[in-house]
DSSP file (Angstrom, degrees, kcal/mol; ACC not computed):
  #  RESIDUE AA STRUCTURE BP1 BP2  ACC     N-H-->O    O-->H-N    N-H-->O    O-->H-N    TCO  KAPPA ALPHA  PHI   PSI    X-CA   Y-CA   Z-CA
    1    1 A M              0   0    0      0, 0.0     2,-0.2     0, 0.0    76,-0.1   0.000 360.0 360.0 360.0 130.6   24.7   80.2   39.2
    2    2 A D     >  -     0   0    0      1,-0.1     4,-2.2    13,-0.0     5,-0.2  -0.505 360.0 -97.8 -98.4 174.8   26.6   79.3   36.1
    3    3 A A  H  > S+     0   0    0      1,-0.2     4,-2.4     2,-0.2     5,-0.2   0.855 121.8  54.5 -62.1 -36.2   29.9   80.8   34.9
    4    4 A A  H  > S+     0   0    0      2,-0.2     4,-2.1     1,-0.2    -1,-0.2   0.926 109.9  45.9 -65.6 -43.6   28.1   83.2   32.4
    5    5 A E  H  > S+     0   0    0      1,-0.2     4,-1.3     2,-0.2    -1,-0.2   0.880 111.7  53.5 -65.5 -36.4   25.9   84.6   35.2
    6    6 A H  H  <>S+     0   0    0     -4,-2.2     5,-2.5     2,-0.2    -2,-0.2   0.911 107.8  49.8 -63.1 -42.7   29.0   84.9   37.4
    7    7 A R  H ><5S+     0   0    0     -4,-2.4     3,-1.8     1,-0.2    -2,-0.2   0.900 107.5  54.1 -63.9 -39.8   30.9   86.9   34.7
    8    8 A R  H 3<5S+     0   0    0     -4,-2.1    -1,-0.2     1,-0.3    -2,-0.2   0.814 104.4  56.1 -62.7 -28.8   27.9   89.2   34.3
    9    9 A A  T 3<5S-     0   0    0     -4,-1.3    -1,-0.3    -3,-0.2    -2,-0.2   0.395 132.3 -93.9 -83.9   3.9   28.1   89.8   38.1
   10   10 A G  T < 5S+     0   0    0     -3,-1.8    -3,-0.2     1,-0.3    -2,-0.2   0.548  87.2 118.1 101.1   8.2   31.7   90.9   37.6
   11   11 A G      < -     0   0    0     -5,-2.5    -1,-0.3    79,-0.1     2,-0.1  -0.360  62.0-104.6-100.4-178.6   33.6   87.7   38.2
   12   12 A S        -     0   0    0      2,-0.4    -1,-0.1    -2,-0.1    -6,-0.0  -0.367  41.7 -95.0 -93.9 179.5   35.8   85.4   36.2
   13   13 A A  S    S+     0   0    0     -2,-0.1     2,-0.6    -7,-0.1    -7,-0.1   0.731 104.5  86.9 -69.3 -21.0   34.9   82.1   34.7
   14   14 A D  S    S-     0   0    0     -8,-0.1    -2,-0.4   -11,-0.0    -1,-0.0  -0.715  72.3-149.6 -85.0 117.2   36.3   80.3   37.8
   15   15 A L        -     0   0    0     -2,-0.6     2,-0.1    -4,-0.1    -2,-0.1  -0.639  22.1-110.9 -84.1 142.1   33.7   80.0   40.5
   16   16 A P        -     0   0    0      0, 0.0    57,-0.3     0, 0.0    -1,-0.1  -0.420  12.3-142.3 -70.6 147.3   34.9   80.0   44.1
   17   17 A A  S    S+     0   0    0      1,-0.2    56,-2.3    55,-0.1     2,-0.4   0.891  89.8  39.0 -73.5 -40.0   34.6   76.7   46.0
   18   18 A I  E    S-A   72   0A   0     54,-0.3     2,-0.3    35,-0.1    -1,-0.2  -0.915  72.1-175.7-114.5 136.9   33.7   78.6   49.2
   19   19 A V  E     -A   71   0A   0     52,-2.8    52,-2.1    -2,-0.4     2,-0.5  -0.873  24.7-124.6-127.4 162.9   31.5   81.7   49.4
   20   20 A F  E     -AB  70  52A   0     32,-2.7    32,-2.1    -2,-0.3    50,-0.2  -0.943  30.2-170.4-109.9 120.7   30.4   84.0   52.2
   21   21 A A  E     -A   69   0A   0     48,-2.9    48,-1.9    -2,-0.5     2,-0.5  -0.896  30.2-111.3-115.7 139.7   26.7   84.3   52.6
   22   22 A P  E     +A   68   0A   0      0, 0.0    16,-2.7     0, 0.0     2,-0.3  -0.570  62.5 139.2 -67.5 119.5   24.7   86.8   54.8
   23   23 A A  E     -C   37   0B   0     44,-1.1    14,-0.2    -2,-0.5    12,-0.0  -0.983  33.6-161.2-158.4 159.0   23.2   84.6   57.5
   24   24 A R  E     -C   36   0B   0     12,-2.0    12,-3.2    -2,-0.3    45,-0.0  -0.951  39.0 -81.7-141.8 161.2   22.5   84.5   61.2
   25   25 A P  E     -C   35   0B   0      0, 0.0     2,-0.6     0, 0.0    10,-0.3  -0.364  46.9-113.9 -62.5 143.9   21.7   81.9   63.7
   26   26 A D        -     0   0    0      8,-2.4     8,-0.3     5,-0.3     5,-0.1  -0.717  27.1-165.9 -79.5 119.3   18.1   80.7   63.8
   27   27 A I        +     0   0    0     -2,-0.6    -1,-0.1     6,-0.1     5,-0.1   0.459  47.3 118.4 -91.0  -1.0   16.8   81.9   67.2
   28   28 A R  S >  S-     0   0    0      3,-0.2     3,-2.1     1,-0.1     6,-0.2  -0.429  73.1-122.4 -66.7 141.2   13.6   79.8   67.2
   29   29 A A  G >  S+     0   0    0      1,-0.3     3,-0.6     2,-0.1    -1,-0.1   0.824 110.1  47.1 -55.5 -37.4   13.5   77.3   70.0
   30   30 A D  G 3  S+     0   0    0      1,-0.2    -1,-0.3     2,-0.1     3,-0.1   0.282 111.0  53.1 -91.6  12.4   13.2   74.2   67.7
   31   31 A H  G X   +     0   0    0     -3,-2.1     3,-2.1    -5,-0.1    -5,-0.3  -0.131  61.0 143.3-134.1  39.1   16.0   75.3   65.4
   32   32 A Q  T <  S+     0   0    0     -3,-0.6    -6,-0.1     1,-0.3    -1,-0.1   0.765  77.4  41.1 -58.3 -29.7   18.9   76.0   67.7
   33   33 A D  T 3  S+     0   0    0     -3,-0.1    -1,-0.3    -8,-0.1     2,-0.1   0.353  99.5 102.1 -99.0   6.9   21.6   74.6   65.3
   34   34 A G    <   -     0   0    0     -3,-2.1    -8,-2.4    -8,-0.3     2,-0.3  -0.353  58.5-139.9 -91.5 169.0   20.1   76.2   62.2
   35   35 A M  E     -C   25   0B   0    -10,-0.3     2,-0.5    -2,-0.1    -2,-0.1  -0.928   5.6-143.5-124.0 149.9   20.9   79.3   60.1
   36   36 A V  E     -C   24   0B   0    -12,-3.2   -12,-2.0    -2,-0.3     2,-0.3  -0.971  17.9-147.9-113.0 117.3   18.7   81.8   58.5
   37   37 A F  E     -C   23   0B   0     -2,-0.5     2,-1.5   -14,-0.2   -14,-0.3  -0.648  18.1-122.8 -83.9 141.8   20.0   83.1   55.1
   38   38 A E        -     0   0    0    -16,-2.7     2,-0.2    -2,-0.3    -1,-0.1  -0.651  34.3-172.9 -90.7  86.3   19.2   86.7   54.3
   39   39 A V        -     0   0    0     -2,-1.5     2,-0.3    10,-0.1    10,-0.2  -0.548   5.2-172.1 -77.6 142.0   17.4   86.3   51.0
   40   40 A R  E     -D   48   0C   0      8,-3.3     8,-3.1    -2,-0.2     2,-0.5  -0.828  29.0 -98.3-130.5 167.7   16.6   89.5   49.2
   41   41 A R  E     -D   47   0C   0     -2,-0.3     6,-0.2     6,-0.2     5,-0.1  -0.792  37.4-138.1 -88.0 127.4   14.6   90.7   46.1
   42   42 A A    >   -     0   0    0      4,-3.3     3,-2.4    -2,-0.5     6,-0.0  -0.295  33.9 -94.9 -74.0 168.5   16.7   91.2   43.0
   43   43 A S  T 3  S+     0   0    0      1,-0.3    -1,-0.1     2,-0.1    -2,-0.0   0.757 128.2  54.5 -59.7 -24.6   16.1   94.2   40.8
   44   44 A D  T 3  S-     0   0    0      2,-0.1    -1,-0.3     1,-0.0     3,-0.1   0.389 121.7-107.3 -90.4   4.5   13.8   92.0   38.6
   45   45 A G  S <  S+     0   0    0     -3,-2.4    -2,-0.1     1,-0.3     2,-0.1   0.272  77.2 130.0  92.5 -11.6   11.7   91.0   41.6
   46   46 A E        -     0   0    0     -5,-0.1    -4,-3.3     1,-0.1    -1,-0.3  -0.420  66.6-103.3 -75.2 152.4   13.0   87.4   41.9
   47   47 A L  E     +D   41   0C   0     -6,-0.2    40,-1.6    37,-0.2    39,-0.4  -0.569  50.2 171.6 -72.8 136.5   14.2   86.0   45.2
   48   48 A A  E     -De  40  87C   0     -8,-3.1    -8,-3.3    -2,-0.3    40,-0.2  -0.995  31.6-142.6-146.8 149.0   18.0   85.9   45.4
   49   49 A L  E     - e   0  88C   0     38,-2.0    40,-2.3    -2,-0.3     2,-0.4  -0.964  22.2-143.0-110.3 116.6   20.7   85.2   47.9
   50   50 A P  E     - e   0  89C   0      0, 0.0     2,-0.3     0, 0.0    40,-0.2  -0.651  23.9-179.7 -76.3 132.9   23.7   87.4   47.5
   51   51 A V  E     - e   0  90C   0     38,-3.2    40,-2.8    -2,-0.4    41,-0.4  -0.909  13.5-142.9-128.0 159.8   27.0   85.5   48.2
   52   52 A F  B     -B   20   0A   0    -32,-2.1   -32,-2.7    -2,-0.3    38,-0.1  -0.952  15.9-140.3-131.9 143.8   30.5   86.8   48.1
   53   53 A S  S    S+     0   0    0     -2,-0.4     2,-0.3   -34,-0.2   -35,-0.1   0.695  92.0  24.6 -74.8 -19.6   33.8   85.4   47.0
   54   54 A T  S  > S-     0   0    0    -34,-0.1     4,-1.7     1,-0.1   -34,-0.1  -0.969  75.3-122.4-140.7 157.6   35.7   87.0   49.9
   55   55 A L  H  > S+     0   0    0     -2,-0.3     4,-2.6     1,-0.2     5,-0.2   0.857 113.5  59.8 -66.0 -34.8   34.8   88.3   53.3
   56   56 A D  H  > S+     0   0    0      1,-0.2     4,-2.0     2,-0.2    -1,-0.2   0.894 104.6  49.1 -59.8 -39.9   36.1   91.7   52.3
   57   57 A R  H  > S+     0   0    0      2,-0.2     4,-1.9     1,-0.2    -1,-0.2   0.893 110.2  51.2 -67.5 -39.3   33.5   91.9   49.5
   58   58 A L  H  X S+     0   0    0     -4,-1.7     4,-3.0     1,-0.2     5,-0.4   0.949 113.1  43.9 -62.3 -48.3   30.7   90.9   51.8
   59   59 A T  H  X S+     0   0    0     -4,-2.6     4,-1.8     1,-0.2    -1,-0.2   0.843 111.5  54.1 -69.5 -31.4   31.6   93.6   54.4
   60   60 A A  H  < S+     0   0    0     -4,-2.0    -1,-0.2    -5,-0.2    -2,-0.2   0.883 117.8  36.6 -65.9 -36.6   32.1   96.2   51.6
   61   61 A A  H  < S+     0   0    0     -4,-1.9    -2,-0.2    -5,-0.2    -1,-0.2   0.864 134.5  20.4 -82.8 -38.0   28.6   95.4   50.3
   62   62 A L  H  < S-     0   0    0     -4,-3.0    39,-0.5     1,-0.2    -3,-0.2   0.483 110.0-103.2-117.3  -5.8   26.7   94.8   53.5
   63   63 A G    ><  -     0   0    0     -4,-1.8     3,-1.2    -5,-0.4    -1,-0.2  -0.056  34.3 -79.1 100.0 158.9   28.7   96.5   56.3
   64   64 A P  T 3  S+     0   0    0      0, 0.0    -1,-0.1     0, 0.0    -5,-0.1   0.666 123.0  57.7 -71.6 -17.0   31.1   95.3   59.0
   65   65 A E  T 3  S+     0   0    0     36,-0.4    37,-0.1    -3,-0.2    -2,-0.1   0.495  75.5 123.6 -90.4  -3.6   28.3   94.2   61.4
   66   66 A Q    <   -     0   0    0     -3,-1.2     2,-0.1    35,-0.2    -3,-0.1  -0.395  60.1-134.2 -63.3 120.6   26.8   91.7   58.9
   67   67 A P        +     0   0    0      0, 0.0   -44,-1.1     0, 0.0     2,-0.3  -0.469  35.9 174.1 -67.6 149.7   26.5   88.2   60.3
   68   68 A W  E     -A   22   0A   0    -46,-0.3     2,-0.3    -2,-0.1   -48,-0.0  -0.954  27.7-147.8-152.2 166.9   27.7   85.6   57.8
   69   69 A V  E     -A   21   0A   0    -48,-1.9   -48,-2.9    -2,-0.3     2,-0.5  -0.992  15.1-140.9-138.6 142.7   28.5   82.0   57.2
   70   70 A A  E     +A   20   0A   0     -2,-0.3   -50,-0.2   -50,-0.2   -52,-0.0  -0.906  38.0 143.1-104.3 131.1   31.2   80.5   54.9
   71   71 A L  E     -A   19   0A   0    -52,-2.1   -52,-2.8    -2,-0.5    -2,-0.1  -0.978  54.7 -69.0-158.4 165.4   30.2   77.3   53.0
   72   72 A P  E  >  -A   18   0A   0      0, 0.0     4,-1.8     0, 0.0     3,-0.4  -0.336  39.3-130.0 -61.5 138.2   30.7   75.6   49.6
   73   73 A L  H  > S+     0   0    0    -56,-2.3     4,-2.4   -57,-0.3     5,-0.2   0.884 108.5  57.5 -55.1 -41.1   28.9   77.4   46.7
   74   74 A H  H  > S+     0   0    0    -57,-0.4     4,-2.1     1,-0.2    -1,-0.2   0.908 104.6  51.0 -59.1 -42.1   27.4   74.1   45.7
   75   75 A N  H  > S+     0   0    0     -3,-0.4     4,-2.8     1,-0.2    -1,-0.2   0.904 108.6  51.8 -62.3 -41.2   25.8   73.7   49.1
   76   76 A V  H  X S+     0   0    0     -4,-1.8     4,-2.9     1,-0.2     5,-0.3   0.932 109.3  50.0 -60.1 -45.4   24.3   77.2   48.9
   77   77 A Q  H  X S+     0   0    0     -4,-2.4     4,-2.1     1,-0.2    -1,-0.2   0.896 112.9  46.2 -61.6 -41.0   22.8   76.4   45.5
   78   78 A V  H  X S+     0   0    0     -4,-2.1     4,-2.2     2,-0.2    -2,-0.2   0.935 114.5  47.2 -66.9 -47.0   21.3   73.2   46.8
   79   79 A I  H  X S+     0   0    0     -4,-2.8     4,-1.2     1,-0.2    -2,-0.2   0.934 115.3  45.0 -61.3 -47.6   19.9   74.8   49.9
   80   80 A M  H  <>S+     0   0    0     -4,-2.9     5,-2.6    -5,-0.2     4,-0.4   0.889 111.0  53.3 -67.9 -38.4   18.4   77.8   48.1
   81   81 A G  H ><5S+     0   0    0     -4,-2.1     3,-1.0    -5,-0.3    -1,-0.2   0.910 109.9  48.6 -61.0 -41.3   16.9   75.6   45.3
   82   82 A G  H 3<5S+     0   0    0     -4,-2.2    -1,-0.2     1,-0.2    -2,-0.2   0.749 109.9  53.0 -69.1 -23.8   15.2   73.5   48.0
   83   83 A A  T 3<5S-     0   0    0     -4,-1.2    -1,-0.2    -3,-0.2    -2,-0.2   0.430 118.1-109.7 -91.7   0.1   13.9   76.7   49.6
   84   84 A G  T < 5 +     0   0    0     -3,-1.0     2,-0.4    -4,-0.4    -3,-0.2   0.685  64.0 153.2  81.6  17.7   12.4   78.0   46.4
   85   85 A V      < -     0   0    0     -5,-2.6    -1,-0.3    -6,-0.2   -37,-0.1  -0.695  39.3-145.2 -83.8 131.7   14.9   80.8   46.0
   86   86 A D        +     0   0    0     -2,-0.4     2,-0.3   -39,-0.4   -38,-0.2   0.869  67.2   4.2 -67.0 -40.9   15.3   81.8   42.3
   87   87 A R  E     -e   48   0C   0    -40,-1.6   -38,-2.0    -7,-0.1     2,-0.5  -0.968  49.0-139.1-147.9 157.3   19.0   82.7   42.2
   88   88 A V  E     -e   49   0C   0     -2,-0.3     2,-0.6   -40,-0.2   -40,-0.0  -0.994  28.2-155.1-113.0 123.2   22.3   82.9   44.0
   89   89 A L  E     -e   50   0C   0    -40,-2.3   -38,-3.2    -2,-0.5     2,-0.5  -0.893   3.5-149.4-107.1 120.4   24.1   86.1   43.0
   90   90 A L  E    S-e   51   0C   0     -2,-0.6   -38,-0.2     1,-0.2   -79,-0.1  -0.776  73.8 -19.4 -93.9 124.1   27.9   86.1   43.3
   91   91 A D  S    S+     0   0    0    -40,-2.8    -1,-0.2    -2,-0.5     2,-0.1   0.815  91.7 164.5  52.9  36.8   29.6   89.4   44.2
   92   92 A A        -     0   0    0    -41,-0.4    -1,-0.2    -3,-0.4     2,-0.1  -0.466  43.5 -99.3 -81.2 155.0   26.5   91.4   43.0
   93   93 A D        -     0   0    0     -2,-0.1     2,-0.4     1,-0.0    -1,-0.1  -0.462  33.9-143.3 -68.9 145.6   26.0   95.0   43.9
   94   94 A V        -     0   0    0     -2,-0.1    -1,-0.0    -3,-0.1     4,-0.0  -0.943  25.9-103.4-113.8 134.9   23.7   95.6   46.8
   95   95 A A    >   -     0   0    0     -2,-0.4     3,-2.0     1,-0.1    -1,-0.0  -0.221  25.4-124.7 -56.0 140.7   21.3   98.6   46.8
   96   96 A P  T 3  S+     0   0    0      0, 0.0    -1,-0.1     0, 0.0    -2,-0.0   0.795 111.6  51.0 -58.3 -28.0   22.5  101.5   49.0
   97   97 A D  T 3  S+     0   0    0      2,-0.0     3,-0.1     0, 0.0    -2,-0.1   0.326  82.8 123.9 -93.8   9.2   19.2  101.5   50.8
   98   98 A A  S <  S-     0   0    0     -3,-2.0    -4,-0.0     1,-0.1   -58,-0.0  -0.344  76.4 -87.8 -66.0 150.2   19.3   97.7   51.5
   99   99 A R        -     0   0    0      1,-0.0     2,-0.4    -2,-0.0    -1,-0.1  -0.333  48.5-171.1 -60.8 136.3   19.0   96.7   55.2
  100  100 A R        -     0   0    0     -3,-0.1     2,-0.1   -34,-0.0   -37,-0.1  -0.983  23.0-113.3-130.2 143.9   22.3   96.6   57.0
  101  101 A W        -     0   0    0    -39,-0.5   -36,-0.4    -2,-0.4     2,-0.2  -0.436  28.5-157.6 -74.3 146.8   23.1   95.2   60.5
  102  102 A S     >  -     0   0    0    -37,-0.1     4,-1.8    -2,-0.1     5,-0.1  -0.726  34.6-103.6-115.2 169.6   24.1   97.6   63.2
  103  103 A A  H  > S+     0   0    0     -2,-0.2     4,-2.2     1,-0.2     5,-0.1   0.880 123.8  55.5 -59.4 -37.9   26.0   96.9   66.5
  104  104 A G  H  > S+     0   0    0      1,-0.2     4,-2.3     2,-0.2    -1,-0.2   0.879 103.9  53.2 -62.5 -38.8   22.7   97.2   68.3
  105  105 A D  H  > S+     0   0    0      2,-0.2     4,-2.4     1,-0.2    -1,-0.2   0.907 109.0  49.7 -61.2 -41.9   21.2   94.5   66.1
  106  106 A I  H  X S+     0   0    0     -4,-1.8     4,-2.8     2,-0.2    -2,-0.2   0.913 109.4  51.4 -64.4 -43.0   24.1   92.2   67.0
  107  107 A E  H  X S+     0   0    0     -4,-2.2     4,-2.3     1,-0.2    -1,-0.2   0.912 110.5  48.8 -60.8 -42.9   23.6   92.9   70.7
  108  108 A Q  H  X S+     0   0    0     -4,-2.3     4,-1.9     2,-0.2    -1,-0.2   0.920 111.8  49.0 -62.9 -43.7   19.9   92.0   70.4
  109  109 A L  H  X S+     0   0    0     -4,-2.4     4,-1.6     1,-0.2    -2,-0.2   0.929 111.1  49.4 -61.8 -45.9   20.7   88.8   68.5
  110  110 A E  H  X S+     0   0    0     -4,-2.8     4,-1.0     1,-0.2    -1,-0.2   0.895 109.4  53.1 -61.1 -40.0   23.3   87.8   71.1
  111  111 A G  H  < S+     0   0    0     -4,-2.3     3,-0.3     1,-0.2    -1,-0.2   0.874 109.4  48.3 -62.4 -37.7   20.8   88.5   73.9
  112  112 A R  H  < S+     0   0    0     -4,-1.9    -1,-0.2     1,-0.2    -2,-0.2   0.766 107.0  56.0 -74.9 -25.2   18.3   86.2   72.3
  113  113 A L  H  <        0   0    0     -4,-1.6    -1,-0.2    -5,-0.2    -2,-0.2   0.715 360.0 360.0 -78.2 -20.0   20.8   83.5   71.8
  114  114 A G     <        0   0    0     -4,-1.0    -3,-0.2    -3,-0.3    -2,-0.1   0.448 360.0 360.0  82.9 360.0   21.5   83.6   75.6
């Protein structure tokens, strides 16, 4: 994401060093230390990872039960580029009907993590 795309998403020209991304632990047996980022389809159909400049913005957009990880924006861009994800969207609006985690989802995840 460049500064112009960030401004279109409602931000300033200064990009945050650290962002909050919707992610959860990878529960597959051979990926115990990994994370799964919650990539979504943007309104134009491209794959995108929404990231947020603050934890408050993430929970406002995705709900208080949303698992997340904080990491440098540059790392997110590198990881997503390597995974074939088209864009990283900073502080973008999330559709009201987008999937949101519930307390029950968290309990199931914790049970699978052991």
